[in-house]
Residue, then its C-alpha position, 0 to 999 in steps of 0.5 A: m598645592t601652592a599658587l606656584d604648583l597651580e600655576d605649573r599645572i595650568t601652564a603645562a595643560v595648555e602646553t599639552i593641549a595647544p598643538s591639538v587646537a585648530v581654527v575652523e574658517s567656514v566660508r560661505e559664498r554670497p552674491g555681490r552686487r558688482l562682482g557677482g559674488y564675494p566670500h564671507a568667513a566666520a571662524g570657530s575652533a576645533v579639537i584634533s580627535g584622531r591622528d589620521g585627520r579627524l576633528v570635532t567641533n560644533h555644528h553651528v561652526v560649519e552649518g551652511a558652509d560652502r567651504l572649510v579652511v582648517r588652520l593647524a597650530d603648526g601653521r598649515e591651512l588645509p581644506g576640511t570636509v564635514i563628515g557627519s553633523d548633528p544639530a541636536t547636540d551641536l556637534a560635527v566631525v571635520q576630516v582634513e587630508a593629513n596623518d600623525l596629528p597630534a590628537a587630544t586626550w579625552g578626559d572623564s567628564e562623568a567624574l567632574r565635580v562642581g568647583q573643579i578647575v577647567l580651562a577654555v581654549g579656543n579661537a576667541l574673537g579670531l584674535p591673532g597670535g595663537p588660541t586664548v586660554s581662560l580659567g574657571v570652574v565647573s559651575a554646574l553639572g547636568r544643565p539643560l541649554p536654556g531656550a533650545d528647541f531640544v531637550f539638551e540635557g547634560l551640559l557642563q556649565t562653567d564660568a570660564a570665559i567663553n567667547p565668539g570663536n571659542s565654539g568647538g574648542p576644548l574645555l580642559d582639566l588640570g591634566g591637559r585632558v579634554v572633558g568638554i567641547n565649548a558650545a555656547v554662552i549666554p550674551f546677557a550674563q556674566g560667566v555662564g558658558f556651556a560645554i558638551p561633556i566629552h563622554a557624550v561627544a565621544r559616542i556622538e563622534a562615533e556615530l557621525g564617523t560611521r553613519g554621518r549622522v546620529v540615529r535616535p530612537w523615538i516613540g512619538v510622545s511629548v511628556a512633562e515631569l510630574g510635580p505637584d502643580l502638575a499633579r493637582r491640575h490633573a488630579l493625579v496621585p502625586r508620585s514619580g513618573l512622566w505625564v504624557a501630554e501628547v501622542v503623535a498620530r501614527s507613531p509607535a506610542h499611538r500603535g502601542g495604545i499610549r494615550p494623553g493623560d497616561l503617566l509614563v513610569r517605566i522604559g524596558p527595565f528602567e524606571v523613568r522619573t525625569v525627561r533625561e532618564l527618558l532619553e537615556s533609557l531610550a537611547r539603550f535600545p536599537v531602532g527596530a526593537d519592540l520595547g515594553v512600556g510601563l504606564l499608570r491609567r487612571g491609577e491603574p498599572f498598564t503595560t504596552t509594547v511599542p516598536l522603536q523608530e528613528a526620529p523622523v525629523p532632526v531637532a536642533a538646539r540653538 
């Protein structure tokens, strides 16, 4: 591919996505000293995901807003309504009253490769004159978000410039397909940004659109991945699994007889070696299901059944 061919693909991708990128202005009414109140607005980005007026953005873009104003690429300004938001994945779905909107095309984030060229598009710094486009590569796959309260696994890392205002905007492949929703940047680093992979976005969007929230199965344990240091500290035979550090009182795990110090090795038919595998395995089962759990206790196999329940308190990612 020549440099001119690459340039043509980049410009074509940008032209494809541009009509589907919107600005979401989050307005908060704050009390003023003299006039009784004044509006404070902050703006992020969003992607049109449905021709019926549905958009995807970040939870932190809409969090705490008294009202939303959505500015479409064709110049229209429409009031927006949050129909569902999920702090744990930093995703939200916004609805505007409009039809026949130019919905973006979702790509295949699970087929991405490290080093693949990507484009970040969005309302960077609120600069006038349309969205900002930046070029980069997929720097890493499956990254956790540093400093997050929630085990926020599976993020795309990119060196495409992501600035304040880019949040909620698309990360594209060269075909103009959305492979991620831009979410975060580390302020003290250079060229380290994160996007939520679109295969996760699609699943979360579907739940937010139908329920207004995401239902997460929960068994009530805190675990740590088993490495050589942890195995040596607790005199465990080195092998794969998750060390149970804590069991929540009256949780499904507690009722199933799981104890701190057990080694969790299986959820249903799925072996678990990492926290990510644990979360993915739990997500395969509905809340209310009786789930078989395989453990090792003092080196001996132990099997129990726990009733999955919904996570009692949403966990937030910062």
